[in-house]
N, C-alpha and C positions, 0 to 999 in steps of 0.2 A: 486314765485307768478301763473298768469295765462300763464306764459312761458312755467309752466309746461304743455300748454292744448295746446302750438302753436299760440301764439296770434300774438306773431311778427312777423310771418311768412305768420298767415291764418285768417280765417273765425275758431272762435271756434266757439262749440255746444254752441243752448242755451235752461239752461242754461247749463254751465261747471260741469261734476257729475267727485269723486274723480276715480271711478272704469272702466269710460274708458278707455280699456286698449292699444284700438289702436292706440290715439298718440302718443305711444311712440315710434311711429314709426320716428321719426321724433327725427334726431341728437340735443341731445342735453348735457351736463355734469351731469347736477342733476340723467338720469338715470345712468353712472357711481359712482356716488357718493351712491345712495340710496344701488345698487347688494352690494358696499364696506360694507356700516353701516347694511344691511342684516347678511351677510355673518360674520361681527364680533359678530356680536348679538346673533346666534350662539352656538361663544363659549365662550360666557360671562354672569354672572346675571344679566343681564340689557336686557330694553325695550326701543325702540323707536317709537316719532309721527316725523310725516312731517303735519307742517302746512303750508297753499297757500295762504298767505294776498293776497288782491286786492291792489290799490291802497294804501299807509301808507301817512297815515296826520298825524304832530304832530311839536313839537315847535322846532327841529331842523334846523340849520345853515349849509352851506355850504355843503350841500349833492348834489345830482348829480339827485335824484327823489324830493326834493321835492320841493311842490308846493306854498308853503304858502311865504317864501322869498322873491320868484321873482314878484306873484303877490302883495304883498306887496307894494315893490320897486316901479311895475309898475305906480298903482294907485298916491303911494305918489309924485310920481313925475307929472303926471300929475293933481294933486291937487295945486302941485308948480311951474304951469303955469296956474293955475285957471280954465282947465277942468276939464271937467264930466266923468265919470267913464265908457265908453262905454265897451261893450262886446268884445275881439279883438278877437275871433275866426272864426273856420269857421262854416259847417256843423253841426247838432245836432249828439251824440252818445252814448246810456244808457252804464253806467259804473259803478262799485261798487267800494267802497272806506270803509276804518277801521281804526277808531280812533287810533291809538297807546297804548293810557290805556289799548284801549279793546282789542286790539293782547296780548298785557303782562299781562292784567289776563287770554288770553287765553292758553301764554306759563305758566303759575301757574297752571292752571287749568288741563293741558295737565301732565307734571311732576307728578301726584300722582292717579289723572282720571283711575283706572281699565281698561274703555271701552277705553279710549285713545291708551293702550299698542297696537305700533305695527302697527298702524293707521294712515290715511291720512285723511287731513280733509281740506276743504276750511276756510277760513275765513272771515265774509265779517261783517259793521255794519247792514245788515239785510234790509237794500232797497237801493232803485240804483238813480244818479244820472246822470241829462243830465247841464254840463255848464253851457248854456244861462238861462235854469230856477232856480239855483242856484245865479248869477249875482245880482239882486237886494239885495240877501242877504246879500252878500258878499261887496259894496258897502255899504250900510248902516253902518255894523261894524264897515266901513273904515272913514268915516263921507264926504260920498258923494253922488251924484246922481249918479245914473245907468247913464246916456247919452242912445244914441243910438246907433245901433249897430257898430262899428268899425273898420274890419279886421285891424288886425296888428300885424309884429312880434315881439314879448316881446324882443329876442333877439338880433334883429336890431336896435331898437327903445330905448330898455337904450344902448345899446354899445358904445354910448360918450357922456355917464351922469353921470362919475365920479363925476366929480366934483358937480355939481348938488346935485343929495346925498350926496353929504360930506356938501352941504352946508342946505341940509335937517334935517343934524346933528346936526346939530349945529345952528339951529334955534331950534328945540325941544329938545335939551342938551337930543341925543340918546347918548345910550353905542356899537352902533351897530358897524361892523370894514364897512373897505371899501367894495367898491359895488360888486367888483366880488368873497371877498371872503365871503361876504354875502352870494351870491345868489350858489358861486360853477356853478355845469355847466348844474344846473336847470332852467337858461332861456330857452333855448334848446326844455329839456323836457318837457314845461311846451308849449312852439308854439305846441310840438306832441301831447303832451294829447289832447286841443285845437283844434287839427283841422286846424292851421291858412292856410290859402290860398287853403284849399278845400272846395267847397260848397257843395257837396252832400252829404248827408246822413251817418252816416259811421257809419260801421259793431255794435250789443253791443253788447260791455263786458261782460257777467254774468255769475258768480255762484250761483253753489245750495251750501247753507248752511245746507241742512237737516240732514245729516251723524252728524255733527257735535250739530246741538239741538237734535237729538234723540239719540247721546252718554253722554249729561246730560250736556252741559255748552250753556247756553238760554241767554248769553247778547248780547242785542240790540244799537244801539245807531243812531237817526236823524244825518242823515249827513248832514243836512243844518246849526244844530246849533252844530254840531262837528268844518265846519268849524269857528263861530261863536266864542268857545269856546276855537281856539287854534290862531285866532289873537289878539283877546281878551288879550289872553297870554303874546304873543310877544307885546304888547301896553302894559305889564301892566310888560313888562321885558325891556322895552323904548327901544324894535329894530324895534319897526315899529313906526312913530306918533301915538298920541291920535286922535282919533278922533274926 
């Protein structure tokens, strides 16, 4: 994803484009992988395509970088205590996300499109988001009032809430596993993504998708609708309480 542009170490260009080779000055195992891929392809009758998705959102659990389970657990715990869902993050930052189903269709397209052969593409939903602007929609789909902003580390808040989560699961007849298994290390990533503890606005993290659209993949997804879709999925699967 955007680590190809050095987002983990510096401000990336706005928007980041696939053809800016000067960014390869940042050490990254991506480049060694790509060099090996190119070398092998020259000896064989196959092509390659590199996709660079932004924040991936889907229905998986227990991962290190899936934000739905930690947000869902955080909300359920607050609701269990009779509290509204205040936004816990810090200063605003503009970013991009991609629906995992859309990404899967992009992978499928890349496997057969002649215009995708030996090319690199950014993949996003096609719009941008700011966490605080999404928060009312997230609160609504989880059946809560958004509340006033309330800076809070999700990882610290949930640290001693295993028994409370178990009580919530029993109350709503959920099939979700214990708290640690459900969220994985994603609580820390959620704090990072929402800039918990940082009051100043963050640098934008936006990539261009002009290249993949020009090559023939035109799908887009409203990011707010994407979050609603996947929270409802977790509710339907009885992994989160119903709204």
